[in-house]
Backbone as a chain_set.jsonl record, in Angstrom:
{"seq": "MDTDLDRLRMIDLGKASALSRDAVEPLVQKGWVDAMADTYLITIPGRTVIERYTAARA", "coords": {"N": [[78.889, 187.618, 134.881], [81.105, 188.146, 136.402], [81.734, 185.772, 137.7], [82.628, 184.219, 135.562], [84.908, 185.692, 134.857], [86.413, 185.371, 137.196], [86.889, 182.622, 137.097], [88.324, 182.439, 134.709], [90.575, 183.891, 135.422], [91.559, 182.178, 137.405], [92.398, 180.021, 135.847], [94.383, 181.325, 134.425], [96.172, 181.831, 136.488], [97.119, 179.346, 136.996], [95.542, 177.627, 138.46], [93.681, 175.839, 137.541], [93.041, 173.228, 138.117], [91.352, 173.253, 140.249], [88.908, 173.715, 139.219], [85.872, 172.442, 137.874], [84.941, 170.572, 134.931], [82.427, 171.386, 134.076], [82.353, 173.96, 135.117], [84.164, 175.272, 133.543], [83.171, 175.08, 131.011], [81.354, 177.243, 130.135], [83.278, 179.189, 129.542], [84.655, 178.047, 127.466], [82.62, 177.961, 125.575], [82.319, 180.687, 125.097], [84.628, 181.177, 123.779], [86.897, 181.863, 125.083], [88.584, 180.064, 126.216], [90.335, 177.102, 125.355], [89.753, 173.685, 125.598], [91.444, 170.734, 126.287], [91.291, 167.565, 127.021], [92.099, 167.421, 130.336], [93.34, 169.828, 130.319], [93.515, 173.291, 130.102], [93.592, 175.968, 127.921], [94.157, 179.356, 127.559], [92.705, 181.41, 125.19], [93.444, 183.833, 122.57], [91.312, 185.78, 122.518], [90.428, 185.339, 125.157], [92.664, 186.106, 126.61], [92.664, 188.81, 125.997], [90.345, 189.608, 127.344], [91.182, 189.238, 130.008], [93.283, 191.129, 130.111], [91.887, 193.545, 129.677], [90.194, 193.54, 131.9], [92.082, 193.666, 133.959], [93.268, 196.148, 133.377], [91.102, 197.844, 133.771], [90.754, 197.689, 136.484], [92.961, 198.901, 137.461]], "CA": [[80.178, 187.665, 134.203], [82.17, 188.13, 137.4], [82.115, 184.381, 137.926], [83.439, 183.812, 134.411], [86.212, 186.341, 134.986], [87.13, 184.706, 138.286], [87.336, 181.316, 136.602], [89.361, 182.7, 133.713], [91.782, 184.274, 136.171], [92.083, 180.976, 138.054], [93.148, 179.29, 134.819], [95.574, 182.128, 134.154], [97.082, 181.703, 137.626], [97.542, 177.965, 137.126], [94.701, 176.936, 139.433], [92.593, 175.216, 136.785], [92.684, 171.93, 138.699], [90.286, 173.486, 141.218], [87.665, 173.926, 138.477], [85.282, 171.287, 137.195], [84.717, 170.752, 133.492], [81.193, 172.17, 133.955], [82.659, 175.349, 135.444], [84.969, 175.836, 132.449], [82.414, 175.006, 129.752], [80.919, 178.553, 129.634], [84.436, 179.902, 128.991], [84.909, 177.415, 126.172], [81.548, 178.412, 124.681], [82.588, 182.091, 124.75], [85.854, 181.246, 122.994], [87.973, 182.391, 125.928], [89.433, 178.955, 126.634], [90.277, 175.835, 124.633], [89.911, 172.57, 126.525], [91.975, 169.487, 125.75], [91.281, 166.649, 128.171], [92.039, 168.211, 131.568], [94.208, 170.987, 130.137], [92.788, 174.458, 129.609], [94.468, 176.981, 127.332], [93.485, 180.635, 127.335], [92.822, 181.858, 123.799], [93.736, 185.261, 122.426], [90.194, 186.561, 123.063], [90.442, 185.208, 126.61], [93.766, 186.943, 127.103], [92.193, 190.186, 125.868], [89.41, 189.834, 128.45], [91.985, 189.391, 131.221], [93.998, 192.402, 130.052], [90.929, 194.633, 129.864], [89.752, 193.478, 133.286], [93.199, 194.149, 134.767], [93.434, 197.58, 133.125], [89.959, 198.548, 134.367], [90.905, 197.681, 137.941], [94.169, 199.67, 137.815]], "C": [[81.327, 187.659, 135.198], [82.658, 186.715, 137.669], [82.988, 183.879, 136.785], [84.832, 184.428, 134.49], [87.047, 185.697, 136.084], [87.684, 183.363, 137.829], [88.441, 181.461, 135.567], [90.665, 183.077, 134.399], [92.391, 183.083, 136.889], [92.903, 180.149, 137.069], [94.449, 180.02, 134.531], [96.618, 181.974, 135.259], [97.529, 180.265, 137.878], [96.733, 177.162, 138.13], [93.508, 176.249, 138.77], [92.157, 173.891, 137.402], [91.565, 172.061, 139.73], [88.925, 173.651, 140.547], [87.163, 172.634, 137.849], [85.128, 171.599, 135.707], [83.46, 171.602, 133.257], [81.429, 173.648, 134.23], [83.403, 176.038, 134.303], [84.179, 175.902, 131.146], [81.899, 176.367, 129.268], [82.064, 179.367, 129.02], [84.806, 179.346, 127.624], [83.879, 177.905, 125.162], [81.757, 179.861, 124.238], [83.836, 182.241, 123.897], [87.034, 181.778, 123.773], [88.999, 181.327, 126.276], [89.245, 177.798, 125.657], [90.538, 174.739, 125.651], [90.384, 171.34, 125.776], [92.183, 168.549, 126.918], [91.142, 167.491, 129.436], [92.952, 169.428, 131.51], [93.406, 172.11, 129.513], [93.788, 175.502, 129.142], [93.658, 178.245, 127.078], [93.758, 181.075, 125.903], [93.183, 183.341, 123.757], [92.555, 186.108, 122.888], [90.125, 186.483, 124.593], [91.517, 186.067, 127.246], [93.372, 188.419, 127.053], [91.234, 190.538, 127.002], [90.18, 190.064, 129.744], [92.689, 190.739, 131.232], [93.071, 193.578, 130.264], [90.453, 194.705, 131.31], [90.838, 194.054, 134.211], [93.377, 195.652, 134.607], [92.31, 198.387, 133.78], [90.082, 198.642, 135.875], [92.088, 198.507, 138.39], [93.862, 201.131, 138.065]], "O": [[82.423, 187.207, 134.865], [83.855, 186.487, 137.846], [83.98, 183.188, 137.018], [85.826, 183.754, 134.218], [88.251, 185.501, 135.919], [88.822, 183.015, 138.143], [89.392, 180.679, 135.56], [91.738, 182.626, 133.995], [93.615, 182.979, 136.978], [93.97, 179.64, 137.412], [95.502, 179.394, 134.408], [97.818, 181.986, 134.985], [98.231, 179.991, 138.851], [97.191, 176.122, 138.603], [92.451, 176.1, 139.382], [91.011, 173.478, 137.223], [90.901, 171.074, 140.048], [87.902, 173.72, 141.228], [87.952, 171.831, 137.351], [85.181, 172.757, 135.294], [83.431, 172.436, 132.352], [80.768, 174.5, 133.636], [83.282, 177.25, 134.12], [84.498, 176.707, 130.271], [81.996, 176.638, 128.071], [81.847, 180.142, 128.089], [85.222, 180.088, 126.734], [84.224, 178.228, 124.025], [81.404, 180.218, 123.114], [84.084, 183.315, 123.348], [88.065, 182.112, 123.188], [90.146, 181.641, 126.594], [88.135, 177.544, 125.188], [91.445, 174.856, 126.476], [89.803, 170.951, 124.763], [93.118, 168.704, 127.703], [90.152, 168.207, 129.586], [93.298, 169.996, 132.546], [92.704, 171.912, 128.521], [94.71, 175.872, 129.87], [92.598, 178.198, 126.454], [94.906, 181.108, 125.462], [93.221, 184.012, 124.788], [92.771, 187.087, 123.602], [89.794, 187.473, 125.245], [91.303, 186.679, 128.292], [93.705, 189.186, 127.956], [91.299, 191.634, 127.557], [89.865, 190.985, 130.497], [92.695, 191.424, 132.255], [93.431, 194.524, 130.965], [90.323, 195.79, 131.878], [90.545, 194.827, 135.123], [93.611, 196.357, 135.589], [92.544, 199.485, 134.284], [89.565, 199.581, 136.481], [92.219, 198.793, 139.58], [94.766, 201.908, 138.371]]}, "num_chains": 1, "name": "protein.A"}
């Protein structure tokens, strides 16, 4: 799951171009990200994951 969180954070930080479609697919399957062509949008569940991860590290 750490890898998924790292990838989700990369999308959040605007570094999605460094990720392949195969790397993002698990996030899409979990419902954390919507993919449209080469654009990745973090969903509300994905945003919740980021917020929980950030709060746990604080």
